[in-house]
All heavy atoms as TSV, in Angstrom:
chain	resi	resn	atom	element	x	y	z
A	1	PRO	N	N	13.762	2.620	4.830
A	1	PRO	CA	C	14.135	2.893	3.444
A	1	PRO	C	C	13.080	2.310	2.481
A	1	PRO	O	O	12.965	2.721	1.310
A	1	PRO	CB	C	15.507	2.184	3.248
A	1	PRO	CG	C	16.052	1.800	4.608
A	1	PRO	CD	C	14.917	1.947	5.597
A	2	GLU	N	N	12.451	1.219	2.964
A	2	GLU	CA	C	11.473	0.572	1.937
A	2	GLU	C	C	10.107	1.309	1.828
A	2	GLU	O	O	9.307	0.956	1.009
A	2	GLU	CB	C	11.156	-0.897	2.343
A	2	GLU	CG	C	10.664	-1.042	3.753
A	2	GLU	CD	C	11.718	-1.277	4.843
A	2	GLU	OE1	O	12.921	-0.900	4.585
A	2	GLU	OE2	O	11.337	-1.556	5.928
A	3	HIS	N	N	9.944	2.380	2.511
A	3	HIS	CA	C	8.649	3.133	2.557
A	3	HIS	C	C	8.897	4.511	1.864
A	3	HIS	O	O	8.124	5.431	2.126
A	3	HIS	CB	C	8.029	3.238	3.915
A	3	HIS	CG	C	7.739	1.998	4.500
A	3	HIS	ND1	N	6.716	1.151	4.048
A	3	HIS	CD2	C	8.304	1.277	5.600
A	3	HIS	CE1	C	6.690	0.031	4.712
A	3	HIS	NE2	N	7.634	0.068	5.631
A	4	ILE	N	N	9.826	4.549	0.907
A	4	ILE	CA	C	10.169	5.739	0.243
A	4	ILE	C	C	10.027	5.421	-1.232
A	4	ILE	O	O	10.483	4.367	-1.749
A	4	ILE	CB	C	11.597	6.215	0.493
A	4	ILE	CG1	C	11.784	6.593	1.933
A	4	ILE	CG2	C	11.908	7.481	-0.413
A	4	ILE	CD1	C	13.221	6.769	2.327
A	5	ARG	N	N	9.214	6.170	-1.984
A	5	ARG	CA	C	8.909	5.869	-3.414
A	5	ARG	C	C	9.183	7.109	-4.280
A	5	ARG	O	O	9.099	8.227	-3.799
A	5	ARG	CB	C	7.484	5.519	-3.593
A	5	ARG	CG	C	7.018	4.363	-2.765
A	5	ARG	CD	C	7.143	3.033	-3.403
A	5	ARG	NE	N	6.614	1.949	-2.613
A	5	ARG	CZ	C	7.369	1.117	-1.873
A	5	ARG	NH1	N	8.696	1.404	-1.752
A	5	ARG	NH2	N	6.880	0.254	-1.171
A	6	GLU	N	N	9.450	6.872	-5.500
A	6	GLU	CA	C	9.671	7.996	-6.483
A	6	GLU	C	C	8.200	8.529	-6.671
A	6	GLU	O	O	7.243	7.762	-6.694
A	6	GLU	CB	C	10.276	7.614	-7.716
A	6	GLU	CG	C	11.739	7.343	-7.659
A	6	GLU	CD	C	12.350	7.169	-8.993
A	6	GLU	OE1	O	12.185	7.997	-9.779
A	6	GLU	OE2	O	12.987	6.117	-9.186
A	7	ALA	N	N	8.140	9.857	-6.817
A	7	ALA	CA	C	6.860	10.529	-6.916
A	7	ALA	C	C	6.757	11.242	-8.275
A	7	ALA	O	O	7.767	11.659	-8.812
A	7	ALA	CB	C	6.591	11.583	-5.786
A	8	ALA	N	N	5.476	11.363	-8.779
A	8	ALA	CA	C	5.240	12.237	-9.950
A	8	ALA	C	C	5.337	13.660	-9.526
A	8	ALA	O	O	5.098	14.005	-8.379
A	8	ALA	CB	C	3.834	11.857	-10.550
A	9	PRO	N	N	5.710	14.553	-10.525
A	9	PRO	CA	C	5.762	15.979	-10.162
A	9	PRO	C	C	4.579	16.594	-9.480
A	9	PRO	O	O	4.665	17.497	-8.614
A	9	PRO	CB	C	6.108	16.645	-11.408
A	9	PRO	CG	C	6.812	15.555	-12.298
A	9	PRO	CD	C	6.132	14.362	-11.838
A	10	ALA	N	N	3.396	16.122	-9.840
A	10	ALA	CA	C	2.162	16.658	-9.301
A	10	ALA	C	C	1.811	16.122	-7.911
A	10	ALA	O	O	0.760	16.461	-7.306
A	10	ALA	CB	C	1.031	16.398	-10.262
A	11	THR	N	N	2.569	15.185	-7.379
A	11	THR	CA	C	2.319	14.543	-6.060
A	11	THR	C	C	2.391	15.564	-4.931
A	11	THR	O	O	3.411	16.251	-4.781
A	11	THR	CB	C	3.277	13.443	-5.726
A	11	THR	OG1	O	3.122	12.426	-6.815
A	11	THR	CG2	C	2.826	12.745	-4.475
A	12	PRO	N	N	1.262	15.812	-4.183
A	12	PRO	CA	C	1.426	16.667	-3.061
A	12	PRO	C	C	2.323	16.199	-2.016
A	12	PRO	O	O	2.412	15.050	-1.784
A	12	PRO	CB	C	-0.055	16.833	-2.492
A	12	PRO	CG	C	-0.935	16.089	-3.386
A	12	PRO	CD	C	-0.074	15.207	-4.273
A	13	GLY	N	N	3.137	17.132	-1.416
A	13	GLY	CA	C	4.008	16.767	-0.349
A	13	GLY	C	C	5.292	16.004	-0.708
A	13	GLY	O	O	5.884	15.433	0.142
A	14	HIS	N	N	5.621	16.127	-2.009
A	14	HIS	CA	C	6.799	15.401	-2.461
A	14	HIS	C	C	8.082	16.054	-1.878
A	14	HIS	O	O	8.067	17.226	-1.436
A	14	HIS	CB	C	6.888	15.253	-3.929
A	14	HIS	CG	C	7.058	16.623	-4.672
A	14	HIS	ND1	N	6.044	17.252	-5.238
A	14	HIS	CD2	C	8.175	17.350	-4.904
A	14	HIS	CE1	C	6.451	18.330	-5.778
A	14	HIS	NE2	N	7.778	18.462	-5.571
A	15	LEU	N	N	9.124	15.307	-1.845
A	15	LEU	CA	C	10.440	15.791	-1.355
A	15	LEU	C	C	11.408	15.616	-2.461
A	15	LEU	O	O	11.639	14.607	-3.131
A	15	LEU	CB	C	10.876	14.860	-0.140
A	15	LEU	CG	C	12.149	15.111	0.454
A	15	LEU	CD1	C	12.306	16.505	1.127
A	15	LEU	CD2	C	12.495	14.041	1.527
A	16	ALA	N	N	12.188	16.760	-2.737
A	16	ALA	CA	C	13.224	16.730	-3.800
A	16	ALA	C	C	14.431	16.097	-3.269
A	16	ALA	O	O	14.774	16.218	-1.980
A	16	ALA	CB	C	13.526	18.141	-4.245
A	17	ALA	N	N	15.137	15.263	-4.085
A	17	ALA	CA	C	16.371	14.643	-3.610
A	17	ALA	C	C	17.350	14.468	-4.783
A	17	ALA	O	O	16.862	14.530	-5.988
A	17	ALA	CB	C	16.007	13.234	-3.087
A	18	THR	N	N	18.601	14.338	-4.550
A	18	THR	CA	C	19.618	13.995	-5.505
A	18	THR	C	C	20.347	12.794	-5.165
A	18	THR	O	O	20.740	12.584	-4.003
A	18	THR	CB	C	20.588	15.262	-5.558
A	18	THR	OG1	O	19.901	16.379	-5.868
A	18	THR	CG2	C	21.738	14.953	-6.639
A	19	VAL	N	N	20.530	11.858	-6.176
A	19	VAL	CA	C	21.184	10.604	-5.902
A	19	VAL	C	C	22.660	10.873	-5.685
A	19	VAL	O	O	23.312	11.589	-6.461
A	19	VAL	CB	C	21.039	9.631	-7.029
A	19	VAL	CG1	C	21.848	8.368	-6.839
A	19	VAL	CG2	C	19.579	9.260	-7.317
A	20	GLU	N	N	23.262	10.491	-4.532
A	20	GLU	CA	C	24.659	10.573	-4.294
A	20	GLU	C	C	25.387	9.262	-4.620
A	20	GLU	O	O	26.377	9.265	-5.283
A	20	GLU	CB	C	24.960	11.009	-2.858
A	20	GLU	CG	C	24.522	12.460	-2.592
A	20	GLU	CD	C	25.107	12.975	-1.384
A	20	GLU	OE1	O	25.285	12.244	-0.343
A	20	GLU	OE2	O	25.319	14.257	-1.376
A	21	ILE	N	N	24.787	8.161	-4.202
A	21	ILE	CA	C	25.346	6.871	-4.413
A	21	ILE	C	C	24.197	5.844	-4.816
A	21	ILE	O	O	23.180	5.927	-4.091
A	21	ILE	CB	C	26.103	6.270	-3.247
A	21	ILE	CG1	C	27.284	7.179	-2.861
A	21	ILE	CG2	C	26.668	4.875	-3.474
A	21	ILE	CD1	C	27.976	6.922	-1.563
A	22	SER	N	N	24.416	5.060	-5.824
A	22	SER	CA	C	23.467	4.041	-6.113
A	22	SER	C	C	24.231	2.755	-5.867
A	22	SER	O	O	25.241	2.421	-6.443
A	22	SER	CB	C	23.063	4.140	-7.546
A	22	SER	OG	O	22.148	3.060	-7.902
A	23	GLU	N	N	23.635	1.890	-4.997
A	23	GLU	CA	C	24.221	0.616	-4.559
A	23	GLU	C	C	23.384	-0.553	-4.940
A	23	GLU	O	O	22.551	-1.005	-4.176
A	23	GLU	CB	C	24.406	0.769	-3.030
A	23	GLU	CG	C	25.221	-0.392	-2.375
A	23	GLU	CD	C	25.419	-0.114	-0.850
A	23	GLU	OE1	O	24.774	0.822	-0.293
A	23	GLU	OE2	O	26.078	-0.930	-0.292
A	24	PRO	N	N	23.580	-1.107	-6.200
A	24	PRO	CA	C	22.817	-2.281	-6.594
A	24	PRO	C	C	23.284	-3.531	-5.790
A	24	PRO	O	O	24.458	-3.785	-5.680
A	24	PRO	CB	C	23.214	-2.435	-8.109
A	24	PRO	CG	C	24.150	-1.340	-8.405
A	24	PRO	CD	C	24.509	-0.619	-7.132
A	25	LEU	N	N	22.262	-4.234	-5.294
A	25	LEU	CA	C	22.546	-5.360	-4.432
A	25	LEU	C	C	21.746	-6.619	-4.944
A	25	LEU	O	O	21.362	-7.483	-4.214
A	25	LEU	CB	C	22.135	-5.081	-3.023
A	25	LEU	CG	C	22.933	-3.937	-2.302
A	25	LEU	CD1	C	22.392	-3.599	-0.960
A	25	LEU	CD2	C	24.396	-4.298	-2.175
A	26	GLY	N	N	21.587	-6.713	-6.230
A	26	GLY	CA	C	20.855	-7.832	-6.770
A	26	GLY	C	C	19.371	-7.623	-6.811
A	26	GLY	O	O	18.824	-6.927	-7.673
A	27	ALA	N	N	18.619	-8.153	-5.818
A	27	ALA	CA	C	17.155	-8.012	-5.717
A	27	ALA	C	C	16.700	-6.669	-5.306
A	27	ALA	O	O	15.497	-6.378	-5.345
A	27	ALA	CB	C	16.659	-9.051	-4.753
A	28	GLU	N	N	17.618	-5.747	-4.848
A	28	GLU	CA	C	17.202	-4.376	-4.489
A	28	GLU	C	C	18.363	-3.434	-4.713
A	28	GLU	O	O	19.537	-3.867	-4.905
A	28	GLU	CB	C	16.753	-4.327	-3.041
A	28	GLU	CG	C	17.881	-4.858	-2.079
A	28	GLU	CD	C	17.287	-5.214	-0.749
A	28	GLU	OE1	O	16.065	-5.353	-0.568
A	28	GLU	OE2	O	18.125	-5.231	0.158
A	29	THR	N	N	18.106	-2.172	-4.738
A	29	THR	CA	C	19.160	-1.137	-4.844
A	29	THR	C	C	18.918	-0.218	-3.680
A	29	THR	O	O	17.725	0.233	-3.441
A	29	THR	CB	C	18.992	-0.397	-6.223
A	29	THR	OG1	O	19.234	-1.399	-7.263
A	29	THR	CG2	C	19.945	0.715	-6.290
A	30	TYR	N	N	19.959	0.162	-3.045
A	30	TYR	CA	C	19.920	1.231	-2.069
A	30	TYR	C	C	20.418	2.535	-2.699
A	30	TYR	O	O	21.456	2.598	-3.341
A	30	TYR	CB	C	20.804	0.844	-0.807
A	30	TYR	CG	C	20.196	-0.061	0.160
A	30	TYR	CD1	C	20.050	-1.377	-0.099
A	30	TYR	CD2	C	19.602	0.497	1.310
A	30	TYR	CE1	C	19.414	-2.174	0.765
A	30	TYR	CE2	C	18.869	-0.361	2.210
A	30	TYR	CZ	C	18.911	-1.686	1.871
A	30	TYR	OH	O	18.189	-2.526	2.807
A	31	LEU	N	N	19.651	3.515	-2.496
A	31	LEU	CA	C	19.966	4.911	-3.034
A	31	LEU	C	C	20.323	5.724	-1.798
A	31	LEU	O	O	19.562	5.927	-0.886
A	31	LEU	CB	C	18.811	5.563	-3.719
A	31	LEU	CG	C	18.320	4.741	-4.914
A	31	LEU	CD1	C	17.191	5.497	-5.604
A	31	LEU	CD2	C	19.437	4.537	-5.972
A	32	HIS	N	N	21.459	6.297	-1.853
A	32	HIS	CA	C	21.937	7.241	-0.792
A	32	HIS	C	C	21.656	8.635	-1.409
A	32	HIS	O	O	22.250	9.027	-2.451
A	32	HIS	CB	C	23.410	7.005	-0.459
A	32	HIS	CG	C	23.603	5.591	0.089
A	32	HIS	ND1	N	23.488	5.311	1.399
A	32	HIS	CD2	C	23.942	4.530	-0.585
A	32	HIS	CE1	C	23.707	3.966	1.509
A	32	HIS	NE2	N	23.971	3.442	0.343
A	33	LEU	N	N	20.775	9.319	-0.760
A	33	LEU	CA	C	20.286	10.595	-1.366
A	33	LEU	C	C	20.590	11.758	-0.503
A	33	LEU	O	O	20.790	11.720	0.745
A	33	LEU	CB	C	18.785	10.509	-1.450
A	33	LEU	CG	C	18.241	9.255	-2.187
A	33	LEU	CD1	C	16.798	9.028	-1.859
A	33	LEU	CD2	C	18.398	9.438	-3.692
A	34	GLN	N	N	20.642	12.967	-1.110
A	34	GLN	CA	C	20.769	14.276	-0.388
A	34	GLN	C	C	19.419	15.012	-0.611
A	34	GLN	O	O	18.944	15.086	-1.702
A	34	GLN	CB	C	21.930	15.049	-0.839
A	34	GLN	CG	C	22.170	16.207	0.034
A	34	GLN	CD	C	22.484	16.003	1.419
A	34	GLN	OE1	O	21.594	16.159	2.271
A	34	GLN	NE2	N	23.649	15.492	1.788
A	35	THR	N	N	18.834	15.451	0.433
A	35	THR	CA	C	17.626	16.228	0.346
A	35	THR	C	C	17.811	17.586	1.138
A	35	THR	O	O	18.754	17.747	1.917
A	35	THR	CB	C	16.432	15.537	1.014
A	35	THR	OG1	O	16.569	15.601	2.469
A	35	THR	CG2	C	16.347	14.080	0.646
A	36	PRO	N	N	16.921	18.530	0.949
A	36	PRO	CA	C	16.976	19.778	1.689
A	36	PRO	C	C	16.965	19.556	3.189
A	36	PRO	O	O	17.514	20.279	3.949
A	36	PRO	CB	C	15.845	20.614	1.234
A	36	PRO	CG	C	15.473	20.070	-0.107
A	36	PRO	CD	C	15.890	18.665	-0.043
A	37	ALA	N	N	16.387	18.450	3.716
A	37	ALA	CA	C	16.319	18.150	5.003
A	37	ALA	C	C	17.472	17.331	5.573
A	37	ALA	O	O	17.590	17.041	6.755
A	37	ALA	CB	C	15.039	17.376	5.293
A	38	GLY	N	N	18.411	16.895	4.643
A	38	GLY	CA	C	19.550	16.113	5.065
A	38	GLY	C	C	19.581	14.864	4.252
A	38	GLY	O	O	18.856	14.563	3.361
A	39	PRO	N	N	20.529	13.955	4.628
A	39	PRO	CA	C	20.712	12.627	3.884
A	39	PRO	C	C	19.566	11.704	4.153
A	39	PRO	O	O	18.966	11.760	5.231
A	39	PRO	CB	C	22.006	12.164	4.433
A	39	PRO	CG	C	22.236	12.809	5.776
A	39	PRO	CD	C	21.495	14.142	5.671
A	40	LEU	N	N	19.380	10.849	3.222
A	40	LEU	CA	C	18.253	9.858	3.222
A	40	LEU	C	C	18.709	8.599	2.517
A	40	LEU	O	O	19.348	8.748	1.455
A	40	LEU	CB	C	17.013	10.529	2.630
A	40	LEU	CG	C	15.712	9.785	2.720
A	40	LEU	CD1	C	15.219	9.713	4.105
A	40	LEU	CD2	C	14.599	10.475	1.915
A	41	THR	N	N	18.288	7.485	2.926
A	41	THR	CA	C	18.509	6.159	2.196
A	41	THR	C	C	17.195	5.611	1.784
A	41	THR	O	O	16.303	5.539	2.653
A	41	THR	CB	C	19.381	5.253	3.074
A	41	THR	OG1	O	20.480	5.851	3.447
A	41	THR	CG2	C	19.612	3.950	2.265
A	42	ALA	N	N	17.150	5.133	0.562
A	42	ALA	CA	C	15.950	4.565	0.002
A	42	ALA	C	C	16.205	3.128	-0.537
A	42	ALA	O	O	17.243	3.058	-1.216
A	42	ALA	CB	C	15.255	5.408	-1.027
A	43	ARG	N	N	15.381	2.216	-0.322
A	43	ARG	CA	C	15.460	0.903	-0.906
A	43	ARG	C	C	14.526	0.803	-1.987
A	43	ARG	O	O	13.333	0.939	-1.773
A	43	ARG	CB	C	15.259	-0.209	0.135
A	43	ARG	CG	C	15.531	-1.620	-0.423
A	43	ARG	CD	C	15.430	-2.567	0.702
A	43	ARG	NE	N	14.030	-2.887	0.921
A	43	ARG	CZ	C	13.612	-3.735	1.799
A	43	ARG	NH1	N	14.446	-4.367	2.614
A	43	ARG	NH2	N	12.340	-4.028	1.921
A	44	VAL	N	N	14.959	0.564	-3.236
A	44	VAL	CA	C	14.137	0.559	-4.422
A	44	VAL	C	C	14.399	-0.747	-5.190
A	44	VAL	O	O	15.321	-1.475	-4.924
A	44	VAL	CB	C	14.326	1.817	-5.419
A	44	VAL	CG1	C	13.987	3.056	-4.616
A	44	VAL	CG2	C	15.751	1.815	-5.914
A	45	ALA	N	N	13.504	-0.997	-6.107
A	45	ALA	CA	C	13.601	-2.205	-7.021
A	45	ALA	C	C	14.859	-1.908	-7.877
A	45	ALA	O	O	15.225	-0.837	-8.170
A	45	ALA	CB	C	12.416	-2.388	-7.812
A	46	PRO	N	N	15.466	-3.041	-8.337
A	46	PRO	CA	C	16.642	-2.967	-9.221
A	46	PRO	C	C	16.244	-2.359	-10.556
A	46	PRO	O	O	15.070	-2.385	-10.893
A	46	PRO	CB	C	17.169	-4.378	-9.346
A	46	PRO	CG	C	15.981	-5.235	-9.080
A	46	PRO	CD	C	15.165	-4.453	-8.105
A	47	GLY	N	N	17.184	-1.829	-11.269
A	47	GLY	CA	C	16.968	-1.211	-12.551
A	47	GLY	C	C	16.633	0.226	-12.319
A	47	GLY	O	O	16.763	0.745	-11.276
A	48	GLY	N	N	16.219	0.858	-13.359
A	48	GLY	CA	C	15.915	2.313	-13.320
A	48	GLY	C	C	17.059	3.150	-13.441
A	48	GLY	O	O	18.274	2.716	-13.334
A	49	ASP	N	N	16.870	4.443	-13.705
A	49	ASP	CA	C	17.997	5.371	-13.893
A	49	ASP	C	C	18.237	6.033	-12.560
A	49	ASP	O	O	17.604	7.020	-12.161
A	49	ASP	CB	C	17.532	6.464	-14.974
A	49	ASP	CG	C	18.562	7.445	-15.152
A	49	ASP	OD1	O	19.769	7.204	-14.821
A	49	ASP	OD2	O	18.263	8.541	-15.710
A	50	HIS	N	N	19.239	5.517	-11.838
A	50	HIS	CA	C	19.574	6.055	-10.543
A	50	HIS	C	C	21.002	6.393	-10.487
A	50	HIS	O	O	21.742	6.109	-9.534
A	50	HIS	CB	C	19.225	5.011	-9.411
A	50	HIS	CG	C	17.829	4.688	-9.394
A	50	HIS	ND1	N	17.238	3.506	-9.592
A	50	HIS	CD2	C	16.712	5.496	-9.177
A	50	HIS	CE1	C	15.971	3.466	-9.485
A	50	HIS	NE2	N	15.594	4.655	-9.245
A	51	LYS	N	N	21.495	7.074	-11.548
A	51	LYS	CA	C	22.898	7.513	-11.603
A	51	LYS	C	C	23.181	8.621	-10.591
A	51	LYS	O	O	22.254	9.493	-10.406
A	51	LYS	CB	C	23.185	7.966	-13.025
A	51	LYS	CG	C	23.177	6.833	-13.978
A	51	LYS	CD	C	23.371	7.420	-15.398
A	51	LYS	CE	C	23.243	6.340	-16.448
A	51	LYS	NZ	N	22.807	6.801	-17.700
A	52	PRO	N	N	24.391	8.668	-9.986
A	52	PRO	CA	C	24.693	9.789	-9.133
A	52	PRO	C	C	24.546	11.151	-9.814
A	52	PRO	O	O	24.759	11.320	-11.039
A	52	PRO	CB	C	26.157	9.574	-8.831
A	52	PRO	CG	C	26.314	8.071	-8.943
A	52	PRO	CD	C	25.406	7.674	-10.081
A	53	GLY	N	N	23.963	12.075	-9.222
A	53	GLY	CA	C	23.677	13.411	-9.665
A	53	GLY	C	C	22.205	13.587	-10.210
A	53	GLY	O	O	21.656	14.669	-10.418
A	54	ARG	N	N	21.515	12.446	-10.352
A	54	ARG	CA	C	20.116	12.496	-10.848
A	54	ARG	C	C	19.278	13.036	-9.761
A	54	ARG	O	O	19.208	12.740	-8.618
A	54	ARG	CB	C	19.614	11.094	-11.211
A	54	ARG	CG	C	18.269	11.101	-11.780
A	54	ARG	CD	C	17.726	9.848	-12.302
A	54	ARG	NE	N	16.379	9.945	-12.821
A	54	ARG	CZ	C	15.382	9.299	-12.216
A	54	ARG	NH1	N	15.509	8.544	-11.269
A	54	ARG	NH2	N	14.156	9.480	-12.784
A	55	ALA	N	N	18.371	13.984	-10.248
A	55	ALA	CA	C	17.394	14.555	-9.294
A	55	ALA	C	C	16.134	13.681	-9.347
A	55	ALA	O	O	15.661	13.124	-10.351
A	55	ALA	CB	C	16.879	15.969	-9.813
A	56	LEU	N	N	15.502	13.499	-8.184
A	56	LEU	CA	C	14.338	12.674	-7.953
A	56	LEU	C	C	13.356	13.516	-7.147
A	56	LEU	O	O	13.637	14.294	-6.342
A	56	LEU	CB	C	14.640	11.418	-7.181
A	56	LEU	CG	C	15.625	10.360	-7.645
A	56	LEU	CD1	C	15.857	9.346	-6.730
A	56	LEU	CD2	C	15.053	9.796	-9.038
A	57	LEU	N	N	12.083	13.103	-7.325
A	57	LEU	CA	C	11.027	13.511	-6.340
A	57	LEU	C	C	10.571	12.326	-5.618
A	57	LEU	O	O	10.355	11.249	-6.204
A	57	LEU	CB	C	9.852	14.176	-7.097
A	57	LEU	CG	C	10.164	15.416	-7.861
A	57	LEU	CD1	C	8.893	15.908	-8.582
A	57	LEU	CD2	C	10.653	16.546	-6.899
A	58	LEU	N	N	10.454	12.423	-4.308
A	58	LEU	CA	C	10.152	11.299	-3.455
A	58	LEU	C	C	8.808	11.516	-2.688
A	58	LEU	O	O	8.416	12.671	-2.410
A	58	LEU	CB	C	11.180	11.105	-2.405
A	58	LEU	CG	C	12.604	10.806	-2.948
A	58	LEU	CD1	C	13.575	10.848	-1.859
A	58	LEU	CD2	C	12.707	9.685	-3.789
A	59	THR	N	N	8.108	10.423	-2.276
A	59	THR	CA	C	7.076	10.497	-1.371
A	59	THR	C	C	7.300	9.532	-0.260
A	59	THR	O	O	7.974	8.447	-0.446
A	59	THR	CB	C	5.686	10.178	-2.084
A	59	THR	OG1	O	4.675	10.304	-1.207
A	59	THR	CG2	C	5.618	8.866	-2.657
A	60	LEU	N	N	6.990	9.831	0.916
A	60	LEU	CA	C	7.285	9.069	2.141
A	60	LEU	C	C	5.983	8.563	2.709
A	60	LEU	O	O	4.987	9.302	2.850
A	60	LEU	CB	C	8.029	9.927	3.260
A	60	LEU	CG	C	9.147	10.717	2.744
A	60	LEU	CD1	C	9.668	11.528	3.857
A	60	LEU	CD2	C	10.323	9.767	2.214
A	61	ASP	N	N	5.858	7.229	3.076
A	61	ASP	CA	C	4.776	6.711	3.709
A	61	ASP	C	C	4.870	6.985	5.214
A	61	ASP	O	O	5.570	6.241	5.851
A	61	ASP	CB	C	4.717	5.165	3.451
A	61	ASP	CG	C	3.522	4.567	4.046
A	61	ASP	OD1	O	2.808	5.221	4.875
A	61	ASP	OD2	O	3.165	3.438	3.688
A	62	LEU	N	N	4.286	8.043	5.645
A	62	LEU	CA	C	4.532	8.560	7.024
A	62	LEU	C	C	3.792	7.550	8.054
A	62	LEU	O	O	4.113	7.732	9.245
A	62	LEU	CB	C	3.905	9.919	7.168
A	62	LEU	CG	C	4.698	11.011	6.336
A	62	LEU	CD1	C	4.192	12.337	6.543
A	62	LEU	CD2	C	6.221	10.975	6.727
A	63	ASP	N	N	2.941	6.628	7.609
A	63	ASP	CA	C	2.457	5.654	8.562
A	63	ASP	C	C	3.543	4.820	9.126
A	63	ASP	O	O	3.321	4.086	10.181
A	63	ASP	CB	C	1.319	4.813	7.872
A	63	ASP	CG	C	0.090	5.592	7.604
A	63	ASP	OD1	O	-0.112	6.587	8.348
A	63	ASP	OD2	O	-0.707	5.225	6.694
A	64	HIS	N	N	4.661	4.726	8.430
A	64	HIS	CA	C	5.775	3.825	8.783
A	64	HIS	C	C	6.969	4.676	9.215
A	64	HIS	O	O	8.001	4.014	9.380
A	64	HIS	CB	C	6.156	2.936	7.679
A	64	HIS	CG	C	5.036	1.955	7.305
A	64	HIS	ND1	N	4.837	0.803	7.964
A	64	HIS	CD2	C	4.161	2.026	6.365
A	64	HIS	CE1	C	3.788	0.203	7.449
A	64	HIS	NE2	N	3.366	0.912	6.425
A	65	ALA	N	N	6.815	6.010	9.406
A	65	ALA	CA	C	7.932	6.766	9.761
A	65	ALA	C	C	8.195	6.762	11.252
A	65	ALA	O	O	7.362	6.604	12.090
A	65	ALA	CB	C	7.615	8.281	9.360
A	66	HIS	N	N	9.514	6.857	11.535
A	66	HIS	CA	C	9.982	7.016	12.960
A	66	HIS	C	C	10.618	8.420	13.035
A	66	HIS	O	O	11.703	8.659	12.395
A	66	HIS	CB	C	11.065	5.939	13.294
A	66	HIS	CG	C	10.390	4.602	13.239
A	66	HIS	ND1	N	9.763	4.008	14.214
A	66	HIS	CD2	C	10.491	3.628	12.179
A	66	HIS	CE1	C	9.295	2.841	13.883
A	66	HIS	NE2	N	9.736	2.542	12.690
A	67	LEU	N	N	10.059	9.241	13.777
A	67	LEU	CA	C	10.582	10.645	13.878
A	67	LEU	C	C	11.269	10.786	15.172
A	67	LEU	O	O	10.851	10.304	16.267
A	67	LEU	CB	C	9.354	11.614	13.750
A	67	LEU	CG	C	8.591	11.447	12.442
A	67	LEU	CD1	C	7.416	12.429	12.489
A	67	LEU	CD2	C	9.444	11.724	11.224
A	68	PHE	N	N	12.323	11.663	15.149
A	68	PHE	CA	C	13.074	11.896	16.378
A	68	PHE	C	C	13.267	13.338	16.634
A	68	PHE	O	O	13.275	14.167	15.778
A	68	PHE	CB	C	14.566	11.326	16.124
A	68	PHE	CG	C	14.526	9.868	15.885
A	68	PHE	CD1	C	14.403	9.318	14.611
A	68	PHE	CD2	C	14.723	8.981	16.939
A	68	PHE	CE1	C	14.354	7.997	14.380
A	68	PHE	CE2	C	14.701	7.643	16.743
A	68	PHE	CZ	C	14.532	7.120	15.451
A	69	ASP	N	N	13.223	13.676	17.949
A	69	ASP	CA	C	13.531	15.145	18.339
A	69	ASP	C	C	14.897	15.503	17.932
A	69	ASP	O	O	15.915	14.853	18.205
A	69	ASP	CB	C	13.339	15.216	19.814
A	69	ASP	CG	C	13.454	16.641	20.361
A	69	ASP	OD1	O	14.617	17.202	20.333
A	69	ASP	OD2	O	12.423	17.237	20.735
A	70	PRO	N	N	15.040	16.580	17.154
A	70	PRO	CA	C	16.374	17.069	16.654
A	70	PRO	C	C	17.309	17.442	17.731
A	70	PRO	O	O	18.506	17.386	17.567
A	70	PRO	CB	C	16.090	18.181	15.688
A	70	PRO	CG	C	14.715	18.735	16.164
A	70	PRO	CD	C	13.970	17.553	16.733
A	71	VAL	N	N	16.861	17.822	18.903
A	71	VAL	CA	C	17.681	18.261	19.956
A	71	VAL	C	C	18.128	17.165	20.932
A	71	VAL	O	O	19.307	16.915	21.142
A	71	VAL	CB	C	17.017	19.428	20.896
A	71	VAL	CG1	C	17.908	19.847	22.074
A	71	VAL	CG2	C	16.722	20.558	19.997
A	72	THR	N	N	17.100	16.285	21.275
A	72	THR	CA	C	17.473	15.240	22.259
A	72	THR	C	C	17.763	13.916	21.627
A	72	THR	O	O	18.276	12.956	22.235
A	72	THR	CB	C	16.299	15.012	23.227
A	72	THR	OG1	O	15.102	14.554	22.506
A	72	THR	CG2	C	15.925	16.353	24.035
A	73	GLY	N	N	17.227	13.636	20.392
A	73	GLY	CA	C	17.355	12.472	19.648
A	73	GLY	C	C	16.296	11.391	20.124
A	73	GLY	O	O	16.477	10.238	19.613
A	74	THR	N	N	15.431	11.748	21.007
A	74	THR	CA	C	14.423	10.710	21.485
A	74	THR	C	C	13.334	10.564	20.430
A	74	THR	O	O	13.082	11.494	19.600
A	74	THR	CB	C	13.772	11.094	22.831
A	74	THR	OG1	O	13.206	12.429	22.738
A	74	THR	CG2	C	14.839	11.157	23.874
A	75	VAL	N	N	12.808	9.378	20.423
A	75	VAL	CA	C	11.648	9.177	19.406
A	75	VAL	C	C	10.474	9.899	19.867
A	75	VAL	O	O	10.026	9.992	20.923
A	75	VAL	CB	C	11.402	7.602	19.429
A	75	VAL	CG1	C	10.206	7.330	18.583
A	75	VAL	CG2	C	12.505	6.809	19.063
A	76	LEU	N	N	9.827	10.521	18.820
A	76	LEU	CA	C	8.635	11.284	19.042
A	76	LEU	C	C	7.452	10.260	18.998
A	76	LEU	O	O	7.438	9.382	18.149
A	76	LEU	CB	C	8.445	12.373	17.994
A	76	LEU	CG	C	9.521	13.452	18.014
A	76	LEU	CD1	C	9.360	14.395	16.819
A	76	LEU	CD2	C	9.487	14.255	19.317
A	77	PRO	N	N	6.421	10.527	19.777
A	77	PRO	CA	C	5.324	9.575	19.744
A	77	PRO	C	C	4.437	9.758	18.403
A	77	PRO	O	O	4.515	10.856	17.790
A	77	PRO	CB	C	4.419	10.088	20.889
A	77	PRO	CG	C	4.827	11.445	21.280
A	77	PRO	CD	C	6.239	11.512	20.842
A	78	PRO	N	N	3.773	8.690	18.042
A	78	PRO	CA	C	3.077	8.721	16.694
A	78	PRO	C	C	1.875	9.681	16.772
A	78	PRO	O	O	1.404	10.032	17.774
A	78	PRO	CB	C	2.631	7.275	16.447
A	78	PRO	CG	C	2.879	6.548	17.740
A	78	PRO	CD	C	3.783	7.384	18.644
């Protein structure tokens, strides 16, 4: 969740998401998001406009991604 950032509209490869739940936890906020690819959780800095229903554009740091085979659930090699 810490390698997901809000993106500017012109960012190549961005992912559209909608905030379902914003969970402020003091030093950080967890955003439970819905994307066309399915649910996603992001850890962001506190503050900001993260109300449920808000549309966001996201960018993912794929150097830190863990990808899984959708059929078997096994981890895919980097």
